[in-house]
N, C-alpha and C positions, 0 to 999 in steps of 0.2 A: 427802519434804518438800523444798521449793526450798532453803531459807536457814535457816542457823543464825547468830545475831549474837551474838557473844561479847563481853561488855563487862566488863572489869576495872575496879574503881573503889575510891578510898580517900576517905571524907569528902567524897561528891558529893550530899547529899540535895537540894538545892536545884535541881540541873540535871536529876535523874533524871525527874520527871514531864514536863518539856518534851521530854526525849529520847525517852521512850517514845512520847509522843502523835506527835512528829515521825517516828518509824520506822513506827508504825501507819498513819500517813497514806500513807507511801510504799508499804507492803506492800499496803495496800487498793487503790491506784491502780493497782498493776500485777499485782493478783490472784496476788500470791506467798503459797504456804503456808510458814509461819515459825515460828522460836521465837526468844525473847529470852533469852539467858543472862547475868543479871547475877552477877558474882563480887565478892563484897563481901570485899576484902582486909584483914579488921580495922578497919573503919571504927568511930570513936569518936562519931560523930553518929548521927542518925536514919537512915541511908542503909538499913539492913536492914529498919526498920519501913516505909520508903517502898516497898521492893521487895516486902514482904508485901501491902501494900495493892494495889499494881499487879497482883500475880498474882491477886489476888481479882477484879479488875476485868476482867483479860484472862487467859484460860487458856494463851495462849502464853507468858507469861511464866514463867520458871523462875530459880532462885536457888541460889547456894551461898555459904555464909558461913563464913569461916575463924576460927578459935580466937583469931588475932592476925595482924598484918600480917607475911606471908611475902615478898612483893614480886611484881612484876607477872609474872614469868616463870612463878611457880608458880600464880598466878592463871590465866593462859592455858593452862597445863598441865591445870588441873582442868577449866576450859570445853572445851578440845580432846577430853578423854576422854568428856564428857558430850554432846557436839554430834552431832547426827543429820543434818543438812541434806546435800544434795548439794554445796552451797557454803557455806563457812563465812567470814564476814565479822568482822573484828576492828575495833573502834573504841574510843576513848577515851569516858569518860563525862562529860566537860567541856564539851561542845557545841562544841568547837573542830573535830571532824570532822562533816561534813555527811551526814546520812542519804540525801539527794538523790543522792548518788555511786553508792549501792548499786546500781541498776539496770544502769547500764552496768559496774560491776565484775563483776557477775552474767553480763552477756553476754560480756564478754572471756573469763572462764572456760568457759562452757558453749558458745559458737558458735567463738571462737577458739582453743579448746583450751589455754589457758595454764593451767600447774600453779598458778601464783601470780601476784597482781598486786600490787604495792606502790604506795601512794599517794605523791606527791610534792607537798609543801607549798612550791611554787615561790615564791609570795609569802607571807610569814610576818609575823605580828603580834606575835612575841615580842621579848624584850630583845635588841638587836643584840650587846652585849658579852658577856652571860651565857647567851645561847642560840644566836643566830644564827651568830656566828663559831665559837664551840666546835663547833657541829653541822657546819660546812662542812669544819672540820678532820678532825673524826671521820668524816665520810663520804668524805673523801678517803683517810684511811688505810685503811678498810674496803674500799673499791674496789681499791687498789693490793694490799692483804694477801689479799682472797679471790678476786679475780678476777670478782666479781659487779658488773656495770656498772649501779648504781642511784645515783640522785642523793640519796636519802633512805631510809636504812635504818631510821632510828628512827620514822618515820611510823606511828601507831597503826593508820591505816586500811589494811586490806590485804584482799585476798581470796583464797582456797585451795579447790582440790579437796579434798574430804572424805578422800581416800586420803592426801594429803600430809600433813595434820595427825595423822592416825593412825599415820604411819611416821617421824615426827621426834620427838626428845626435848628438851624445852625445859625446862631447869634453870638454876640459879644465877641469873644476869642476862642470859641469853642471848636474851631476847626481842626484842632489837635485831638479832640476826643470824639471824632465823628464815629469810630468804632463802638465806643461806650454808648452814645446816644442811639446807635443802631441796635445795639444789645438791649437797652431799656425799651425801646420800641417794639422788640420781640423777634428781632432778627438774630439769631443765635449761631448760624453756621458762617463764623468768621475765621478766615484763613489769613495766612501771611505767606510771602514769597521773597525770596532772597533776590535783590535787584542791584543793578549796577549803579554805582555812585561815581559820577565825574567831578574832575576839578572844574571849578568855576572859571569859564573863558572870557566872559565879558563883565565888566562893572564889578561893584562891590556887594558883599552880603547886607541884608536888611536885618541880620540878627543883632540884638543888643542884649544887654543883662537884664532890662527891663522885661524883655519878653520871657526870659527865665523866672523872673520872679511872678510875673502875670501867670504864667503856666501853671505854677502850684497854686495860686489862689484860685485859678479857674478849676483846678482838681478838686479842691474843697467844695466849690460851687457846685460841681456837677455831681459830686457825691452826695450832698445834701439834697439836690433836686431829685435825683435817682432814688433816695430814699423817702423823702418828705415833700417833694415839690407838689403833689396833688393832694397832699393832707398835711399842711403845716401845723394843724391843731395837735396832731399826733404826736408832735415833738415839744413844741412850745406849751401846749395845753397840760401834757404830763408833767413836763418840768415845773410849770408853773403852779400846778395843783400840788405837786409833792412840797414844793418850798413854803407854799401857804399852809399846808396842813401841819408841817414842822413849826412853823412860826406860831401858829394858831395854838397848837398843843403847848408850846412852851409859855405862851402868854397866859393860858388857861392855868398852868401850873403856878406860874408866879402869883395869879390872882388868888387861887386857893390858899396857896401858902402864907399871903398876907392877911387875908381874911379869916382863915380857920386855924392855921397852924403856928404862924409867927407874927402875932399881931404887933408886938413891940420891936419888931426888926426894922431893918432899912427901909426908906422909902423905896416902892418899886423903881422909881425913876433914877434911884442911886444904884441900881444894879446893872451890871452890864448884859445880863442876861434878856433885860427888857428891851434893850436897842437890838440884840440879836434878833429877838423875836419881832419887833417891829420891822426890821429890815427885810426879814425872810418874807414876811405877808405883803410888803410893798413889792419887793422883786417878783414874788410869785404871781401878784395880781397883773403885773406889766407883761410878765411872760405869757400869762393866759390871755391877755388883751392882744398881743403880738400875734398868737396863733388864730384868734378869732378875726382879726383884721386881715390876716393873710388869707384866711378863707374866703372874706368878703370879695377881697381884690382878686382872688383867683376865678372867682365865679361872675366877675364884672368887667374884668379887663378886656380891652379891645386890642387887636393886633396893630402896633404903630409902625408907621414907615421908618425904617431904619437906615435907609440910604436914598439919594436922589441921583437919578440916571439923567445925564445930559444928552446924550447921543446913542442910537444903537444902529447895528448893522444887520439887516435881515438876510 
């Protein structure tokens, strides 16, 4: 199969028929074998009924319905697990991503051997204050932190080799950082393509200020995981050891000073250096134990179920 098109969605019933017909037209014109995977992330409208109807009309349409809203990352995780195509395309269901971009994305993966191609919405039709400016700040921080030189990390329109999506773990709200996850997994040939961004035709944007804040928090998380996710003791153990040694040396100095050098001086407990030394040793011990416990958890953790599926369409 040439293509798997994975489409996470939440309350997009109005756009689904038009999006489906547009995709089918592109697939037919280019003689692609394909599947369309709609991932209903707990919609409260008639999105799932629309998907069921589309699947009756087109055997290439498949669906997964979550029991409730778990988030875009979980939807992509479920879609990636089910996808069978040689190239996987992800796109949003709101018609702001154009299916006409798919053939060129497919060619970049298959003929130029890219591992991942990310769309770049160079010209946007979103709110300047609430989406464009925060997006530019977010992308700048992501480039500086991750080392992946993309202009638009959060674009929903992306193309992947099948092996890439099968070897990365998308969890939490890490869908913004899939290129970084791919790089950390060893897939370094990551490219970018300018894509058409269209104004929203139906419904309302699901973007809120909380997503902007969460994006930066996730950026810190993914930086830490990429550096120390497999070896937490290298960070916490190092910092803990340094703080403990500093505190111990200071306490040793205070003891030598009191016993041998200044016997008639103030009590050790009346000197602020004593509390600095004590605090340093306590914090150092705690950091060391945090690293040690992190290593134990890393070696014993089991993969937990992160979402529940109520229905599927094969």
